[in-house]
C-alpha positions in Angstrom: 0.3 27.6 -21.7 3.1 27.8 -19.1 2.4 27.0 -15.4 4.0 27.4 -12.0 4.4 24.2 -10.0 5.3 24.2 -6.3 6.2 20.5 -5.9 6.3 20.4 -2.1 7.3 17.9 0.6 3.9 17.8 2.3 1.6 19.7 -0.1 1.9 20.8 -3.8 0.2 23.5 -5.7 -0.1 24.7 -9.3 -1.2 28.1 -10.8 -1.5 30.0 -14.1 -1.0 33.7 -14.5 -2.7 35.6 -17.3 -4.2 39.1 -17.8 -2.8 40.3 -14.5 -4.6 37.6 -12.4 -3.4 34.4 -10.7 -5.5 31.4 -11.4 -5.0 28.6 -8.9 -5.6 25.0 -10.0 -8.1 23.4 -7.7 -8.1 19.8 -6.5 -11.3 18.7 -4.8 -12.1 22.3 -4.2 -8.7 23.1 -2.6 -5.7 25.0 -4.1 -3.3 22.4 -2.8 -3.0 18.6 -2.8 -1.1 16.3 -0.5 2.1 15.1 -2.1 1.4 11.4 -2.0 1.1 8.8 -4.8 -0.8 5.5 -4.7 -0.7 2.7 -7.1 -3.7 0.5 -6.1 -3.2 -2.1 -8.8 0.2 -3.3 -7.5 -0.2 -6.2 -5.2 2.8 -8.4 -4.4 2.1 -12.2 -4.9 2.7 -14.2 -1.7 3.1 -17.4 -3.8 6.4 -15.9 -5.0 7.9 -16.1 -1.5 10.5 -18.9 -1.5 11.1 -20.2 2.0 14.4 -21.9 1.0 15.9 -18.6 -0.1 14.9 -17.1 3.2 16.0 -20.0 5.4 18.6 -18.0 7.4 16.0 -15.3 8.0 13.3 -17.8 9.1 15.9 -19.4 11.5 16.8 -16.1 12.9 13.1 -15.2 13.5 12.6 -18.6 15.2 15.6 -18.1 17.5 14.2 -14.6 18.4 10.9 -16.2 19.2 12.6 -18.8 21.5 14.6 -16.0 23.2 11.5 -13.9 23.6 9.6 -16.8 25.2 12.5 -17.5 27.6 12.7 -13.8 28.6 9.0 -13.7 29.0 9.0 -16.7 31.3 11.9 -15.3 33.3 10.2 -11.9 33.6 7.0 -13.6 34.7 8.7 -15.6 37.4 10.5 -12.5 38.7 7.2 -10.5 38.9 5.5 -13.4 40.6 8.4 -13.7 43.1 8.2 -9.9 43.7 4.5 -10.0 44.4 4.9 -13.0 46.7 7.6 -11.1 48.6 5.3 -8.0 48.9 2.4 -10.0 50.2 4.5 -12.1 52.6 6.0 -8.9 54.0 2.5 -7.5 54.6 1.5 -10.8 56.3 4.5 -10.8 58.6 3.5 -7.4 60.0 -0.1 -8.6 60.6 -0.8 -10.8 63.7 -3.5 -12.5 61.7 -1.3 -12.9 58.6 -0.6 -16.6 59.1 -2.5 -19.6 60.3 -1.2 -21.9 63.1 0.6 -24.0 60.5 2.6 -20.9 59.3 0.6 -20.8 56.1 -0.7 -17.5 54.7 -4.1 -16.7 56.1 -7.0 -16.8 53.6 -7.0 -13.0 53.4 -3.3 -12.8 52.3 -3.6 -15.9 50.1 -6.4 -14.2 48.3 -4.3 -11.0 47.9 -1.5 -13.1 46.5 -3.7 -14.9 44.0 -5.2 -11.6 42.9 -1.7 -10.0 42.5 -0.4 -13.0 40.5 -3.5 -13.0 38.3 -2.9 -9.4 37.3 0.5 -10.4 35.8 0.1 -11.4 32.1 1.1 -15.0 31.8 3.7 -15.8 29.2 2.5 -17.4 26.0 4.1 -20.7 25.4 4.1 -22.3 21.9 5.1 -25.7 20.6 8.1 -26.2 18.3 5.8 -26.7 15.4 3.9 -23.5 16.2 7.2 -21.6 16.4 8.2 -23.0 13.0 4.9 -21.9 11.5 5.1 -18.4 13.1 8.6 -17.8 11.9 7.6 -18.8 8.4 4.6 -16.5 8.4 6.5 -13.6 9.9 9.2 -14.0 7.2 6.6 -14.1 4.4 4.8 -11.1 5.9 8.0 -9.1 6.1 8.9 -10.0 2.6 5.4 -8.9 1.3 5.7 -5.6 3.2 9.2 -5.0 1.8 8.0 -5.8 -1.7 5.1 -3.3 -1.3 7.2 -0.6 0.4 10.7 -0.5 -1.1 11.1 1.8 -4.0 12.6 -1.0 -6.1 9.1 -2.4 -6.7 8.4 0.7 -8.9 10.2 -1.3 -11.6 7.4 -3.9 -11.5 4.7 -1.3 -12.3 3.3 -1.8 -15.9 1.6 0.9 -17.8 -1.9 0.0 -16.7 -0.9 0.3 -13.1 0.7 3.7 -13.8 -2.5 4.9 -15.5 -4.4 3.9 -12.3 -2.3 6.2 -10.1 -4.1 8.3 -7.4 -2.7 11.3 -5.6 -3.4 13.7 -2.8 -5.5 12.9 0.3 -7.5 10.5 -1.9 -4.3 8.4 -2.3 -3.7 8.1 1.4 -7.3 7.4 2.1 -7.5 4.7 -0.5 -4.3 3.1 0.8 -5.6 3.1 4.4 -9.0 1.7 3.3 -7.3 -1.1 1.2 -5.5 -2.7 4.1 -2.1 -1.3 2.9 -2.4 -3.2 -0.3 -0.8 -1.5 -3.3 2.1 0.9 -3.3 2.1 4.2 -1.5 4.8 6.9 -1.9 3.8 9.1 1.0 6.5 11.6 0.4 8.1 11.0 -3.0 10.2 14.2 -2.8 12.2 12.6 0.0 13.5 10.0 -2.4 15.0 12.5 -4.9 18.3 13.1 -3.2 19.0 9.4 -2.4 21.8 7.6 -4.2 19.5 5.3 -6.1 20.8 2.9 -8.7 19.8 3.4 -12.4 17.5 0.5 -11.9 15.5 2.5 -9.4 15.9 5.9 -10.7 14.0 5.2 -14.0 11.0 3.7 -12.2 10.8 6.6 -9.8 10.8 9.0 -12.7 7.9 7.0 -14.2 6.0 7.2 -10.9 6.5 11.0 -10.6 5.7 11.3 -14.3 2.3 9.6 -13.6 1.7 12.2 -10.9 2.8 15.1 -13.1 0.5 13.9 -15.9 -2.5 13.8 -13.6 -1.9 17.4 -12.3 -1.3 18.6 -15.9 -4.7 17.1 -16.8 -6.2 19.1 -13.9 -4.7 22.3 -15.4 -6.1 21.5 -18.9 -9.5 20.6 -17.4 -9.6 24.1 -15.9 -8.5 25.7 -19.2 -10.4 23.7 -21.9 -8.7 23.5 -25.3 -5.3 24.5 -24.0 -2.2 22.3 -23.4 0.5 22.7 -20.8 3.6 23.5 -22.9 6.0 24.6 -20.2 6.5 24.5 -16.4 8.5 26.4 -13.9 9.0 24.2 -10.8 10.0 25.5 -7.4 13.0 23.9 -5.8 14.5 24.1 -2.3 18.0 25.4 -1.8 19.1 21.8 -0.9 17.2 18.6 -1.5 19.3 16.4 0.8 21.0 16.3 4.2 24.5 16.5 2.7 23.6 19.9 1.1 25.7 18.8 -1.9 25.6 19.6 -5.6 25.5 15.8 -6.3 22.3 15.4 -4.3 20.7 18.6 -5.8 21.7 17.6 -9.4 20.3 14.1 -8.9 16.9 15.5 -7.7 16.7 18.1 -10.5 17.4 15.3 -13.1 14.7 13.0 -11.8 12.1 15.8 -11.7 13.1 17.0 -15.2 12.7 13.6 -16.7 9.4 13.0 -14.9 8.0 16.2 -16.3 9.1 15.3 -19.8 7.4 11.9 -19.4 4.3 13.7 -18.4 4.3 15.8 -21.6 5.8 18.9 -20.1 9.0 19.2 -22.2 9.9 22.8 -21.4 11.1 22.5 -17.8 13.0 25.0 -15.7 13.5 25.7 -12.0 13.4 28.6 -9.6 14.5 28.7 -6.0 11.5 28.6 -3.7 12.6 31.7 -1.7 13.0 33.7 -4.9 9.6 32.5 -6.1 8.0 33.4 -2.7 9.2 37.0 -3.0 8.5 37.4 -6.8 5.2 39.2 -6.4 6.9 41.8 -4.1 9.8 42.0 -6.6 7.7 43.0 -9.5 5.8 45.5 -7.5 8.9 47.5 -6.4 10.3 50.2 -8.7 13.5 50.6 -6.6 15.9 47.7 -5.7 15.8 46.6 -2.1 18.0 44.0 -0.4 16.0 41.5 1.6 16.3 38.2 3.5 13.6 35.8 2.3 12.8 33.1 4.8 10.7 30.3 3.3 9.5 27.7 5.9 7.6 24.7 4.5 6.6 21.2 5.4 9.9 19.6 4.7 12.5 22.4 4.2 13.6 25.7 5.6 15.2 28.0 3.0 16.9 31.4 3.5 17.9 33.5 0.6 19.6 36.9 0.6 18.3 38.6 -2.5 17.8 42.0 -4.2 14.2 42.6 -4.9 12.6 45.2 -7.2 14.1 47.4 -9.9 14.6 46.6 -13.5 15.8 43.0 -13.2 13.4 40.4 -14.5 13.8 38.2 -11.4 15.2 38.6 -7.8 18.9 38.6 -7.8 20.2 35.9 -5.4 23.4 36.7 -3.4 23.6 33.9 -0.9 21.3 30.9 -0.1 21.1 28.2 2.5 18.6 25.5 3.3 18.0 22.8 5.9 15.8 19.7 5.8 13.6 21.2 8.5 9.9 21.6 8.3 6.4 21.2 9.7 6.7 17.4 9.4 9.4 17.5 12.1 7.0 19.2 14.4 4.2 16.7 13.6 6.6 13.9 14.5 7.6 15.5 17.9 4.0 16.3 18.7 3.0 12.8 17.9 5.7 11.3 20.2 4.9 13.7 23.1 1.2 14.0 22.8 -0.1 10.8 21.4 2.5 8.1 22.0 2.1 8.0 25.8 -1.4 6.7 25.1 0.4 3.7 23.6 2.9 3.2 26.4 5.7 5.7 25.7 7.4 6.4 29.0 6.6 3.0 30.5 9.4 1.0 32.0 9.1 -2.6 30.8 11.5 -5.3 31.8 13.0 -7.0 28.8 12.4 -4.0 26.5 15.1 -1.4 27.3 14.8 0.3 23.9 11.0 0.6 24.1 10.9 4.4 23.4 12.8 4.0 20.1 9.8 2.1 18.7 7.5 5.0 19.4 10.0 7.2 17.4 9.8 4.7 14.6 6.0 4.7 14.6 5.8 8.5 14.5 8.2 8.8 11.6 5.7 7.9 8.9 7.9 9.1 6.0 10.7 6.7 6.8 9.9 3.3 5.3 12.6 1.4 7.3 11.5 2.9 10.6 7.9 1.9 9.9 9.1 -1.6 9.1 10.9 -1.8 12.4 7.9 -0.7 14.3 5.6 -3.2 12.6 8.1 -6.1 13.3 8.5 -5.1 17.0 7.4 -7.7 19.5 5.3 -6.1 22.2 4.2 -9.2 24.1 5.9 -8.0 27.2 3.9 -4.8 27.3 1.3 -4.6 29.9 -2.3 -3.9 29.1 -4.0 -1.8 27.8 -0.8 -0.7 25.9 -0.2 -4.1 24.3 -3.6 -4.2 22.7 -3.3 -0.6 21.5 0.0 -1.2 19.9 -1.4 -4.3 18.2 -4.0 -2.2 16.5 -1.5 0.6 15.8 0.5 -1.8 13.6 -2.5 -2.5 11.4 -3.7 -1.0 8.1 -1.7 2.2 8.0 -2.8 3.4 11.4 0.5 5.1 12.0 -0.5 7.4 9.1 -3.9 8.0 10.7 -2.2 8.9 13.9 0.2 11.3 12.1 -2.7 13.0 10.5 -4.2 13.7 14.0 -0.8 15.1 15.1 -0.7 17.3 12.0 -4.2 18.6 12.7 -3.3 19.3 16.3 -0.2 21.2 15.3 -2.3 23.5 13.1 -5.0 24.0 15.9 -2.4 24.6 18.6 -0.8 27.2 16.4 -4.0 29.2 16.7 -5.4 28.2 20.2 -4.3 26.8 23.5 -5.9 23.4 23.2 -6.6 20.6 20.7 -8.8 17.6 21.3 -8.6 14.5 19.1 -10.5 11.2 19.1 -8.5 8.1 18.4 -11.0 5.6 17.2 -9.1 3.1 15.1 -7.4 1.0 17.8 -10.2 -1.2 19.0 -11.5 1.4 21.5 -12.3 5.1 21.3 -10.3 7.5 23.3 -10.1 11.3 23.5 -6.6 12.9 23.7 -6.4 16.4 24.9 -3.3 18.4 24.0 -2.3 21.8 25.4 0.1 24.7 24.6 2.9 23.2 26.7 3.1 20.1 24.5 3.0 22.3 21.4 5.9 24.4 22.8 7.9 21.3 23.5 7.3 20.0 20.0 8.4 23.3 18.5 11.5 23.7 20.7 13.9 21.8 18.5 12.5 23.2 15.3 13.1 26.8 16.7 16.6 25.9 17.8 17.6 24.7 14.4 15.8 27.6 12.7 17.8 30.0 14.9 21.0 28.3 13.8 20.0 28.8 10.1 19.1 32.4 10.6 22.3 33.2 12.5 24.3 32.2 9.4 23.0 35.5 7.9 23.4 37.7 11.0 26.4 39.5 9.5 24.8 40.3 6.2 23.5 43.7 5.2 19.9 43.9 4.2 16.8 46.1 4.8 14.0 43.7 5.5 13.0 40.1 6.3 10.2 38.5 4.3 8.6 35.5 6.1 6.6 33.0 4.0 5.5 29.4 3.9 3.1 27.5 6.1 5.5 27.2 9.1 6.1 31.0 9.1 2.8 31.4 10.9 3.6 28.9 13.7 3.7 30.3 17.2 7.2 31.5 18.1 8.6 31.8 14.6 8.1 35.5 14.0 9.2 36.4 17.5 12.4 34.4 16.9 13.1 36.2 13.6 12.6 39.6 15.3 15.0 38.5 18.1 17.7 37.4 15.7 17.2 40.6 13.5 16.0 43.2 16.0 16.7 46.2 13.7 15.1 44.8 10.5 11.6 45.3 9.1 10.0 41.8 9.4 7.1 41.2 7.1 4.9 38.1 7.2 2.7 36.7 4.4 -0.7 35.5 5.2 -0.7 33.1 2.3 0.8 29.6 2.0 0.8 30.0 -1.8 3.4 32.7 -2.3 5.8 30.2 -3.9 3.3 28.9 -6.6 2.1 32.5 -7.2 5.6 33.7 -7.9 6.3 30.7 -10.1 3.1 31.3 -12.2 4.0 35.0 -12.8 7.5 34.1 -13.7 6.3 31.3 -16.0 4.0 33.7 -17.9 6.9 36.1 -18.6 9.1 33.5 -20.1 
């Protein structure tokens, strides 16, 4: 049995084609699963942390604590002086502002005390407390790095690989396990990286564990049969550099992973060609088309000839960007949810504050997440400080990103989306409107227009729009504006790619 496998950035899908019918492989009742892998058995050992090896790091953290305390005291004094000046100015303009001894009257003294009490007092710690805090911070950072960096894949033994979880269940298990274990939230993002051989092999084993699980799902749906071959969809470019080196590296990792999973016959098909394959096999006469495949992580455009006697679409020219729905999720998160945590506030001593909200919203970037978790928000006023304290905990940035993703989908169909944030020590309802959605989509549409314009001088009859982001508000209108004289057709299915892969696989 040969299968089609759409190994996606955000979601993946598998399908089998036989007797003229596409059979989608179901995962918890759904024809897709979230592309995430979780190894719950892997837990870094805190006892392995050697303070002597991290002496310079501990000293640096301690120095930062001292500087932060000094800055906090300075900021506190400045704010107290400012409030004192305000109250004194009010008192001077009030005949009853002072007593006979030129002392603030009880009324203004009370106002001054109330104003000062509203200013968060700086936290002062002893040298011993700073030493302990620096040590604990360094140990925590080391543990998080051990659990997050892809190098720890090399520490996974076979039993841990067998315990792998995937999909939404993987993310849920990670969140409910206080971030213990190893989560690869977007393993496809690693594929184009210039990894050492020491890291490449473990990544292949991790992906192999995922592929083996999905192959078992296929064989469960077709009892008595084995997966003998697989056609895997691939984007035009896996990496930002859009280079053959990146693409070949990614193809090699996926191929080896599939072989490890017991799928030795591996081949690839460009996702735009796969997305148009059903249309291709239904057309008796050849027709030149521009296939625009817009997914969660990539935007691919392919100029192809569809139909006729050829066994597959004939590609003429292809281009792809790392541009997808996850980019819109991130912008919607920053614009719609992060103000609740203090984005846009001006805080003395934290000039780069808004960059931390960008880090928090970028859940697929391990180093950015690390920077957010390590950020010191003691200067933040309440209630933002407490909210940020909770946002750092137990994978809550992933929870927040989920809400942003859900809002994106809802706002693509209606004018409002209402979400409840209930994992930050309080419950709060956030109401988003179409204007926020439009702002979040703006940069995506600008970049997409640039990609489409690369094909503006090409000769073709029609545009075929496919992929989950093809149905987002503004996308079809943009395509029609760039290509006003072309026949623009949109697919209602997010599964065009895997359907085409399945049909093509059955014919091989």
